[in-house]
C-alpha positions, 0 to 999 in steps of 0.5 A, a space after each residue: 500500500 502506498 502512503 502519501 508524502 505529504 499530507 498537503 500537496 505543496 503546503 507545509 503544515 504547522 502542528 502543536 503536538 501534546 504528548 509526554 512519553 518520549 518514545 511516542 513523540 519522538 516516533 510522531 515527530 518523525 513521521 510528520 516531518 518526514 511528510 513536510 510537516 513542522 512540529 512544536 513538541 510539548 509535553 504539558 498543558 501550560 506550554 501548549 497552551 501558550 503556544 497555540 495562543 501565540 502561534 497559528 496551527 493548522 492542526 492540534 493532537 493532544 494527548 489526555 494524560 499529561 503531567 499538568 492534567 487532561 488534554 481534554 480541558 485544553 480545548 474550550 481554552 483554545 475555543 474561548 480564545 478564536 483557536 479553530 484549528 482542527 484537534 485529535 485527541 491521542 489517547 490510551 482512554 479507549 471507552 466509550 464514555 471516554 470517546 463520547 466525553 472526547 467528542 462531546 467536549 469539541 475535538 473533532 477526532 479521537 485516535 486510541 493508542 496504540 495506533 498506527 502512524 499510518 492511521 494518524 496520518 489519514 485521519 489529519 488528511 480527513 481533519 484538514 479536509 473539513 471546511 472549518 466553522 469560522 475560516 475565512 479562506 482568501 482575504 484581500 490586504 491592499 492588493 494581495 489576495 491571500 488563500 489561508 488554506 493553501 497559503 497563497 499570495 496572489 496579485 492581479 491573480 498572478 502568484 507572489 513568489 515567497 519562500 515558506 518563512 517569508 510565506 509565514 511572516 506575510 501571513 503573521 503580520 497580515 493577520 494582524 493587520 494595522 497591529 505591532 506584532 511582537 518580535 518573539 511573536 513573529 519568531 515562534 510564528 515562522 519557525 519551530 521551537 526547536 530550531 536554533 534562530 540567529 539574531 539577524 535571521 527574521 530581519 532578513 526576512 522581513 526585509 526580503 519581504 518588504 522589498 518584494 512588496 514594494 518591487 509588485 506594487 503590493 499596495 502594502 507596507 512593513 515597519 520596524 517599530 523600535 524594541 518592539 517588533 514590526 506592523 504591517 498596513 495598507 500603503 497611504 
């Protein structure tokens, strides 16, 4: 049987994984990363909640039994804060009542351990095919039409060629158009939590992105906010 190499063709998915068991976490991270996903692995509810409030994830994978509580308790907090990414529970608690409780609490799917990695990948592809309840797929910023689902920027129907990190910079600034985005929030949105970030790397990505927006007369400008971060707004 042949399995797909990537979870969504042409798109790098950002996935949050809450799993405190080292071997399980290592296997899942390896499987997802070899399929072009960017995985942020957390071992506590507190760290997972903090990450989800900063980074826009495509999918969130939650273990139920972690050192500081039940992963299920995180879902209402995420939804109340506008986090609409689909959630798949990964747990050894597989009784009927547990599964019903998980789905009724807002999980989009519930996968009982042990499971085959291929089944998780199939379920990930399935939840990514579902339309989001509150997700806006395409939004116009200046002359740029940005497809948040397909992660593609267009100007007058022509694709704006942006490498992955520049695209993530654009997306993060676009979600907060007209507001200053703190530097650490940009770094955490653009890089994996385990990445080694050089001091000027983010500035280089933003500089290249700014030049490209100017060169195509995108109607958007990016400004540094000294000591805080960056702001993107429509050209006056």
